[in-house]
KOLTORMAR-964148 format. One record per residue (C-alpha): residue number from 0; y, x, z. Coordinates in nm, 4 decimals, decimal comma. Layout:
N
fiba: NUM; v: Y; u: X; w: Z
...
! end
This chain:
110
fiba: 0; v: 4,9605; u: 20,6959; w: 9,0004
fiba: 1; v: 5,0590; u: 20,5169; w: 9,3202
fiba: 2; v: 5,4344; u: 20,5518; w: 9,3861
fiba: 3; v: 5,3828; u: 20,5288; w: 9,7641
fiba: 4; v: 5,1298; u: 20,8117; w: 9,7599
fiba: 5; v: 5,3689; u: 21,0281; w: 9,5563
fiba: 6; v: 5,6512; u: 20,9482; w: 9,7976
fiba: 7; v: 5,4341; u: 21,0496; w: 10,0938
fiba: 8; v: 5,3405; u: 21,3748; w: 9,9192
fiba: 9; v: 5,7101; u: 21,4531; w: 9,8596
fiba: 10; v: 5,7967; u: 21,3861; w: 10,2245
fiba: 11; v: 5,5051; u: 21,6059; w: 10,3352
fiba: 12; v: 5,6196; u: 21,8895; w: 10,1056
fiba: 13; v: 5,9743; u: 21,8612; w: 10,2435
fiba: 14; v: 5,8449; u: 21,8778; w: 10,6028
fiba: 15; v: 5,6176; u: 22,1747; w: 10,5382
fiba: 16; v: 5,8679; u: 22,3788; w: 10,3365
fiba: 17; v: 6,1855; u: 22,2686; w: 10,5187
fiba: 18; v: 6,3469; u: 22,2255; w: 10,1766
fiba: 19; v: 6,5600; u: 21,9387; w: 10,0554
fiba: 20; v: 6,4356; u: 21,7112; w: 9,7798
fiba: 21; v: 6,6808; u: 21,8744; w: 9,5369
fiba: 22; v: 6,5528; u: 22,2228; w: 9,6225
fiba: 23; v: 6,1929; u: 22,1076; w: 9,5785
fiba: 24; v: 6,2741; u: 21,9870; w: 9,2270
fiba: 25; v: 6,4241; u: 22,3264; w: 9,1436
fiba: 26; v: 6,1225; u: 22,5165; w: 9,2804
fiba: 27; v: 5,8697; u: 22,2858; w: 9,1141
fiba: 28; v: 6,0416; u: 22,3305; w: 8,7780
fiba: 29; v: 6,0433; u: 22,7086; w: 8,8111
fiba: 30; v: 5,6842; u: 22,7261; w: 8,9366
fiba: 31; v: 5,5652; u: 22,5032; w: 8,6535
fiba: 32; v: 5,7470; u: 22,7085; w: 8,3902
fiba: 33; v: 5,6249; u: 23,0462; w: 8,5158
fiba: 34; v: 5,2748; u: 22,9152; w: 8,5856
fiba: 35; v: 5,2490; u: 22,7644; w: 8,2370
fiba: 36; v: 5,3785; u: 23,0814; w: 8,0721
fiba: 37; v: 5,1115; u: 23,2820; w: 8,2547
fiba: 38; v: 4,8306; u: 23,0291; w: 8,2008
fiba: 39; v: 4,9128; u: 22,9742; w: 7,8342
fiba: 40; v: 5,0032; u: 23,3402; w: 7,7753
fiba: 41; v: 5,3357; u: 23,2365; w: 7,6306
fiba: 42; v: 5,6681; u: 23,4207; w: 7,6682
fiba: 43; v: 5,9569; u: 23,2568; w: 7,8534
fiba: 44; v: 6,1213; u: 23,2030; w: 7,5154
fiba: 45; v: 5,8396; u: 22,9746; w: 7,4026
fiba: 46; v: 5,9358; u: 22,6088; w: 7,3982
fiba: 47; v: 5,5842; u: 22,4814; w: 7,4822
fiba: 48; v: 5,6021; u: 22,5552; w: 7,8583
fiba: 49; v: 5,9537; u: 22,4075; w: 7,8701
fiba: 50; v: 5,8386; u: 22,0876; w: 7,6988
fiba: 51; v: 5,5532; u: 22,0538; w: 7,9495
fiba: 52; v: 5,7995; u: 22,0988; w: 8,2404
fiba: 53; v: 6,0221; u: 21,8288; w: 8,0896
fiba: 54; v: 5,7231; u: 21,5981; w: 8,0400
fiba: 55; v: 5,6132; u: 21,6524; w: 8,4009
fiba: 56; v: 5,9653; u: 21,5789; w: 8,5277
fiba: 57; v: 5,9841; u: 21,2601; w: 8,3214
fiba: 58; v: 5,6369; u: 21,1514; w: 8,4325
fiba: 59; v: 5,7336; u: 21,2051; w: 8,7958
fiba: 60; v: 6,0461; u: 20,9990; w: 8,7502
fiba: 61; v: 5,8458; u: 20,7232; w: 8,5794
fiba: 62; v: 5,6389; u: 20,7007; w: 8,8975
fiba: 63; v: 5,9591; u: 20,6933; w: 9,1046
fiba: 64; v: 6,0963; u: 20,4215; w: 8,8772
fiba: 65; v: 5,7887; u: 20,2066; w: 8,9442
fiba: 66; v: 5,8435; u: 20,2574; w: 9,3165
fiba: 67; v: 6,2121; u: 20,1673; w: 9,2857
fiba: 68; v: 6,1273; u: 19,8426; w: 9,1077
fiba: 69; v: 5,8519; u: 19,7595; w: 9,3562
fiba: 70; v: 6,0698; u: 19,8171; w: 9,6650
fiba: 71; v: 6,4240; u: 19,7397; w: 9,5479
fiba: 72; v: 6,3834; u: 19,5377; w: 9,2284
fiba: 73; v: 6,6105; u: 19,7858; w: 9,0512
fiba: 74; v: 6,5759; u: 20,1368; w: 8,9100
fiba: 75; v: 6,8016; u: 20,4049; w: 9,0590
fiba: 76; v: 6,8382; u: 20,5752; w: 8,7189
fiba: 77; v: 7,1186; u: 20,8035; w: 8,8376
fiba: 78; v: 6,8869; u: 20,9516; w: 9,1019
fiba: 79; v: 6,6138; u: 20,9954; w: 8,8416
fiba: 80; v: 6,8561; u: 21,1693; w: 8,6056
fiba: 81; v: 6,9694; u: 21,3937; w: 8,8915
fiba: 82; v: 6,6065; u: 21,4833; w: 8,9696
fiba: 83; v: 6,5185; u: 21,5572; w: 8,6064
fiba: 84; v: 6,8258; u: 21,7787; w: 8,5675
fiba: 85; v: 6,7404; u: 21,9660; w: 8,8879
fiba: 86; v: 6,3852; u: 22,0177; w: 8,7649
fiba: 87; v: 6,4670; u: 22,1412; w: 8,4145
fiba: 88; v: 6,7962; u: 22,3293; w: 8,4648
fiba: 89; v: 6,6573; u: 22,6764; w: 8,5456
fiba: 90; v: 6,3559; u: 22,6436; w: 8,3164
fiba: 91; v: 6,6039; u: 22,5611; w: 8,0392
fiba: 92; v: 6,8238; u: 22,8608; w: 8,1216
fiba: 93; v: 6,5253; u: 23,0976; w: 8,1330
fiba: 94; v: 6,3759; u: 22,9550; w: 7,8133
fiba: 95; v: 6,7033; u: 22,9901; w: 7,6226
fiba: 96; v: 6,7633; u: 23,3431; w: 7,7530
fiba: 97; v: 6,4058; u: 23,4390; w: 7,6659
fiba: 98; v: 6,4409; u: 23,2871; w: 7,3202
fiba: 99; v: 6,7616; u: 23,4825; w: 7,2616
fiba: 100; v: 6,5932; u: 23,8026; w: 7,3775
fiba: 101; v: 6,8305; u: 23,8405; w: 7,6711
fiba: 102; v: 6,5589; u: 23,8822; w: 7,9351
fiba: 103; v: 6,3939; u: 24,2176; w: 8,0103
fiba: 104; v: 6,0830; u: 24,2532; w: 7,7947
fiba: 105; v: 6,1666; u: 23,9554; w: 7,5759
fiba: 106; v: 6,2051; u: 23,9737; w: 7,2025
fiba: 107; v: 6,4324; u: 23,7578; w: 6,9988
fiba: 108; v: 6,2305; u: 23,4720; w: 6,8496
fiba: 109; v: 6,2986; u: 23,3857; w: 6,4892
! end
């Protein structure tokens, strides 16, 4: 995937939604988690949707890393870590709460 194309898509999404890059990461993580749970018919406590969200976040940051190296000759790993944490924080919270049975309609997984 072309890092410049991804960067343009992110800027476009920020312009259209009027959200910051950090907020976009949060929303993308939540949308992916909920969308995967619905599409895969898995409860929020299932680890499969969470793993896919993590994989998507890491794949996105791999593309950003390529762009960093191409433009700056160095990887801004702290920004990538920040982005991954923003993307997976709420999916992680919801997955853990669902797994523990602490969400309405969820059952404790064994």
